[in-house]
N, C-alpha and C positions, 0 to 999 in steps of 0.2 A: 783380490784387493777389496776391502770393505770400506764404503764411504758413508755408511749410516750405522745406527745402533751404537754400541759402546763396547769397550774391551776392559772394563773395570768400573770403578766408581770414582769419578772425579768429584772433588768437593767444591762447594760454593764458597765465595768470599764476598764480603760486604763492600769493602773499599780498600784499595791499595794504590798509592801514587804511581807505582811502576806498572802494575798489571792493568790499571784503568786506562792505559793507552790503547787497549784493544777496543774495537767498536763493532756494531752490527751493520751489515749491509743487507738490503732486501731487493727482491726482483721487481722489475717493471714490465712494461709491454703486455703480452698476453696473460701473464700470471702475476699481476701487481700485488706485492706484499705477501705472496703465498710461499715464496722460497726465501731462505735466509742463510747467511754465512757470517763468519767473523772476519775481521780485517785489521790491518795495522799500517800506520803511516810509513812511507818509504823516504820521502823528503817533504819539503814544505808545500809542494803542489800535487803530489801523487801518493796514492796508497796502494797496497797489494792485498790480494786475497786469492783463494783457490779457483782455478779455471772451471772446475767441474760443476760449479753452481751456475745455472743458466740465467739469462735475461737480467744480468746486473747492469746498472746504468753507468754512463760516463767512461766506459772502457776505451783506452787508447791503444793498448797493445796486449796481444795474447802470446804467451811464451810457448816454446816448444814443450816445456814441462807444464806441470799443473799450476800455473800462476798467471794472473792478469794484473796489469797496472791500470788504475783508473784515476780520474781527476778528483782530488779531494784536498782542499786547502787546510793548513794547520799552522799555528804559530810556534808550536813546539813539536819536535820530532825525536824519535828514539835513536840511540846509537846502535849500530849493527856490527857484528863481527862473526867470524867463522867459529864453529864450536870445536871443542877439544874432546875427543873420546874419553869417557869416564867421568866427565864433569856433571854436576847436578844440574838438572833442567826443570823448568816449570812450563807446561803447556797451558795456555790461557785462551779462553773463548767464551762463547755463549751457547747454551743448549737450545733445543727447539722451543722452549718457553721463554727464551731471551734472558735467562738468568745467567750471571757471570759464573764461570766454572774454572777450576784449575786442576791439573794432574801433575804430580811430582814424580820424577824418576831420574835416570842417568842416561847420558848419551852413550850409545854402544859403538864399538869400532867398525861394525859391519856397514855396508852400503847395499841398497837394493835398487832394482829397476822395476817399474810398474808397467803392467800390460797396457798397451795402447799409447804409451808415451813415445813421442817422436824423438829422433836424435839420440844422443848418448847422455841422457840425463840420469844422474845417480841421486838417490834420496838417502838422507840420514835416517837413523832409527833410534828410538829410546824406549825405555821400559815403563814409562808413566802412562796412566790411563787417559783416554780421550772419549768424547761422546759426540753424537750427531749435533751439528750446528757449530762445532768448534773448528771445522775446516776453514783455513785461511787465517785463523788467529795466530798470534805470535807464540814462539817458544823462547822463553827467557833463560838466561844464565843467572847465577846468583849475584853477579855484579850489575844486574839490571839491563844489560845489553841484549838485543834481539839476535837470536841465532838462526831463525828461520820461521817458517809457517807450517801449521798443522795441515796434513793432507789426508791421511787415512790410517787404517791399521790392518795388520795381517792376522788372519786366524791361524790357529795351530795347524789346521788342515792344509792351508796354503804354504806354511813353513815346511811341513813334511812333504808336500807334493813337489816342492822345488829342492828337496834334499839339502836344506840349509842347516847343517849341523852346528854352525856358528851361532844360530839363533834358537836352537831347539831347547836350550836350558832356561831361556827367559820366560817369565810368567806371562808377559804380554809384549807385543811389538807394535809400537806406534810409529808412523812414518811422517817425516817432515821434509820440506824442501829447504836446504840450507842457504845461508847468506851467499856463499860463493856461486851457487847455481842461480839464485835470484839475480845476483849482480851480473852474471853472464847475459841473462835475458834483458836486463836494463841496458847494457852496452850494445846488445843487438838492436834494440829499439833505437838507440841513438844513431847507430850505423844506418838504419833504414831512413831515419829523418834526414841524415846527411845526404843520402842518395837522392832524396826528393828535393834537396835544396833548402830544407828548413833548418833553422838554428838548432844546434844540439843543446840538450838540457844539461844542467849541472850534474857531475858525477857524484854519487854518494860516497863520502870518504870512508876508507877502510879503517875500522877501529879494532886494533888487536891483531894477533898473529893468525895468519892463515895456515891451516894444517891440512894434510891429506890423510883421510881415514883409510883404513884397510879395506880394499874391495874384496868381493867374493873370489 
């Protein structure tokens, strides 16, 4: 599983009212401003990004999968839904120079597990390009809804090593954590709050049909 570099050539964009919902987060603590990732709002009070970027501020919950929720206020939030295999997707985020980038492709029907992931977390894949810094940024559908967040990409050697004939014909394999998996982590966070006697936070409403992709 590769977390840096790139698996193609994402293109830059100047401004887009949908894609501009992505934003940059940077590290604090022992490495202030030296590490960065992309992020997207989850609801009015919290946003999400990839867990593998260390020392990010205001984190309230780390998921079993590669996702964290952190405090971040917003007056407008995106709509989320589960992806449909075969639909067009656009991965959005920022490269290491903090320039906005996008990579277009299609969601694939396969699912993958990533080494080091606890629990039974399955990740979606698409064939669009991503690059370093885009981790945690949103994956959009053509209807403007968020389908998940960028996580990593698989090299051809990794695909061959795991004997994934279902992925062998794709030019590139980009990995994302889907809405349904992120929502599981949000509900787990609410459960933990309830056990501690704290008020539960609002549930993010489901927007659109939830589908089950084909597992390996």
